[in-house]
Backbone bond lengths (Angstrom), bond angles and torsions (degrees), N, CA, C in turn:
res aa  C-N    CA-C-N  psi(-1)  N-CA   C-N-CA  omega(-1)  CA-C   N-CA-C  phi
1 X - - - 1.455 - - 1.513 111.29 -
2 X 1.284 117.21 4.01 1.447 120.03 178.73 1.507 110.51 120.38
3 X 1.286 115.23 154.94 1.445 121.37 -179.84 1.516 108.98 158.10
4 X 1.303 115.35 -160.61 1.451 121.14 -177.73 1.520 109.22 -132.35
5 X 1.322 115.35 147.56 1.455 120.88 175.68 1.519 108.67 -133.46
6 X 1.302 115.12 142.05 1.459 121.26 176.54 1.524 107.34 -126.88
7 X 1.317 115.89 128.90 1.460 121.47 179.44 1.519 107.63 -113.32
8 X 1.325 115.92 125.13 1.456 121.20 -179.91 1.522 108.29 -139.87
9 X 1.324 116.33 109.90 1.468 122.90 -177.97 1.528 109.11 56.53
10 X 1.315 118.17 -114.50 1.470 122.35 -177.80 1.523 112.16 -104.53
11 X 1.314 116.97 22.25 1.458 120.20 -177.40 1.525 110.58 -127.57
12 X 1.334 115.51 136.73 1.462 121.53 176.57 1.526 107.35 -120.10
13 X 1.330 115.66 127.96 1.452 121.65 176.02 1.525 107.18 -112.54
14 X 1.338 116.46 128.32 1.455 121.74 -177.80 1.522 108.65 -121.73
15 X 1.330 116.05 132.55 1.456 122.19 178.13 1.527 108.14 -120.67
16 X 1.324 116.24 114.08 1.464 121.64 -178.38 1.526 109.17 -139.64
17 X 1.337 115.64 164.89 1.461 120.02 177.04 1.522 111.65 -75.50
18 X 1.333 116.21 -32.34 1.459 120.76 -179.37 1.526 108.69 -155.06
19 X 1.312 115.97 154.08 1.457 120.97 178.10 1.527 108.90 -144.46
20 X 1.310 114.77 153.15 1.464 120.58 -178.94 1.523 107.80 -148.21
21 X 1.299 116.84 134.27 1.466 120.41 178.55 1.524 109.06 -73.05
22 X 1.320 115.78 132.92 1.460 121.02 -179.04 1.515 113.50 -60.85
23 X 1.340 116.75 -33.00 1.459 119.36 -177.40 1.526 113.35 -75.91
24 X 1.336 117.19 -3.86 1.473 120.09 176.62 1.519 112.41 -102.27
25 X 1.331 116.60 -0.23 1.468 121.28 -177.03 1.527 109.57 -95.09
26 X 1.313 116.90 129.36 1.460 122.18 175.37 1.530 107.56 -72.80
27 X 1.339 116.31 114.11 1.458 121.00 -174.20 1.519 112.45 -61.39
28 X 1.322 117.99 -41.72 1.473 119.99 -179.19 1.528 111.75 -68.35
29 X 1.320 116.66 -38.57 1.463 119.81 176.81 1.529 109.67 -65.66
30 X 1.326 117.12 -38.68 1.464 121.08 177.96 1.524 110.73 -66.37
31 X 1.327 117.04 -38.46 1.468 121.14 178.63 1.531 110.14 -65.58
32 X 1.326 116.84 -41.55 1.460 121.69 177.70 1.529 110.73 -63.59
33 X 1.325 116.73 -44.48 1.467 121.01 179.08 1.524 110.58 -62.49
34 X 1.324 117.15 -37.66 1.459 121.03 178.57 1.528 110.29 -64.66
35 X 1.325 116.88 -46.40 1.464 121.17 179.56 1.523 111.10 -61.53
36 X 1.328 116.43 -41.61 1.463 120.69 179.63 1.535 110.97 -66.66
37 X 1.323 117.20 -39.92 1.463 120.56 179.12 1.525 110.79 -66.99
38 X 1.317 115.97 -37.48 1.464 120.52 177.79 1.530 110.48 -64.76
39 X 1.327 116.14 -43.29 1.465 120.81 178.84 1.529 110.35 -64.63
40 X 1.324 116.68 -40.30 1.467 121.06 178.77 1.530 110.67 -60.92
41 X 1.321 116.50 -43.49 1.465 120.10 179.23 1.520 111.03 -63.80
42 X 1.321 116.80 -39.29 1.464 120.90 -179.66 1.529 112.69 -68.03
43 X 1.343 117.35 -20.54 1.465 121.45 -178.20 1.529 113.32 -94.29
44 X 1.324 117.37 -4.65 1.468 120.29 -178.74 1.520 109.25 -63.72
45 X 1.313 115.06 133.52 1.467 121.06 179.43 1.519 110.01 -67.26
46 X 1.317 116.12 138.29 1.458 121.11 177.38 1.523 109.34 -58.19
47 X 1.307 116.76 134.54 1.455 120.66 178.46 1.513 114.48 90.91
48 X 1.327 118.81 -12.15 1.465 120.77 178.64 1.530 107.98 -88.45
49 X 1.313 115.50 84.93 1.465 122.33 -173.62 1.526 112.31 -61.28
50 X 1.323 117.93 -41.91 1.463 121.28 -177.98 1.530 111.03 -62.53
51 X 1.331 117.14 -46.68 1.468 120.30 178.61 1.528 110.80 -64.67
52 X 1.322 116.91 -36.84 1.459 120.38 179.86 1.536 110.34 -64.44
53 X 1.313 116.75 -43.34 1.466 120.61 179.29 1.524 110.44 -64.13
54 X 1.324 116.78 -45.42 1.467 120.42 -179.76 1.520 111.64 -63.47
55 X 1.318 116.88 -42.99 1.462 120.85 -179.85 1.525 111.01 -67.66
56 X 1.312 117.47 -37.20 1.462 121.10 178.15 1.518 110.50 -65.86
57 X 1.323 117.32 -42.73 1.464 120.83 177.91 1.534 110.95 -63.32
58 X 1.322 116.88 -41.34 1.462 120.64 178.29 1.523 110.58 -62.89
59 X 1.320 117.04 -39.88 1.467 120.82 179.09 1.527 110.51 -66.66
60 X 1.314 118.08 -42.25 1.466 121.31 178.23 1.524 111.20 -62.12
61 X 1.323 116.34 -42.47 1.467 121.02 179.12 1.531 110.19 -64.54
62 X 1.328 117.11 -44.32 1.464 121.36 179.74 1.530 110.48 -64.91
63 X 1.329 117.33 -39.56 1.467 121.32 178.29 1.530 110.65 -63.20
64 X 1.319 116.68 -44.70 1.463 121.22 -179.77 1.529 110.81 -61.87
65 X 1.328 117.18 -42.36 1.472 120.55 179.35 1.521 111.09 -65.58
66 X 1.337 116.40 -41.96 1.466 120.08 179.79 1.527 110.25 -64.50
67 X 1.314 117.12 -44.34 1.459 120.06 178.76 1.526 111.32 -64.11
68 X 1.328 117.65 -39.84 1.452 121.17 178.71 1.524 111.50 -64.24
69 X 1.333 116.05 -31.19 1.465 120.92 178.44 1.522 112.57 -78.91
70 X 1.338 115.81 -5.32 1.458 118.84 179.52 1.516 113.92 94.78
71 X 1.328 116.51 8.90 1.459 120.69 179.31 1.517 111.04 -84.72
72 X 1.297 115.68 156.38 1.455 121.50 179.71 1.530 109.22 -95.13
73 X 1.319 115.38 143.22 1.454 122.00 178.37 1.518 107.23 -122.01
74 X 1.341 116.04 126.27 1.464 120.03 177.67 1.511 108.51 -81.59
75 X 1.300 115.54 137.54 1.461 120.32 -179.74 1.503 110.24 -107.01
């Protein structure tokens, strides 16, 4: 969902707000959450900027979790 990474020789330092191991994520639950977030974004009323931002963030989070779980996301 965003953050910073620093690579120095054989060491990587990552600074993020939250992290989750991909092998602990239920792929089917992540796929369902992604589909639901996508549907939510598609239902946002035109001109409702706050709902659009929230739905977009939810979709990005769901996409990241699905990808971390090894699921494919169509673009």
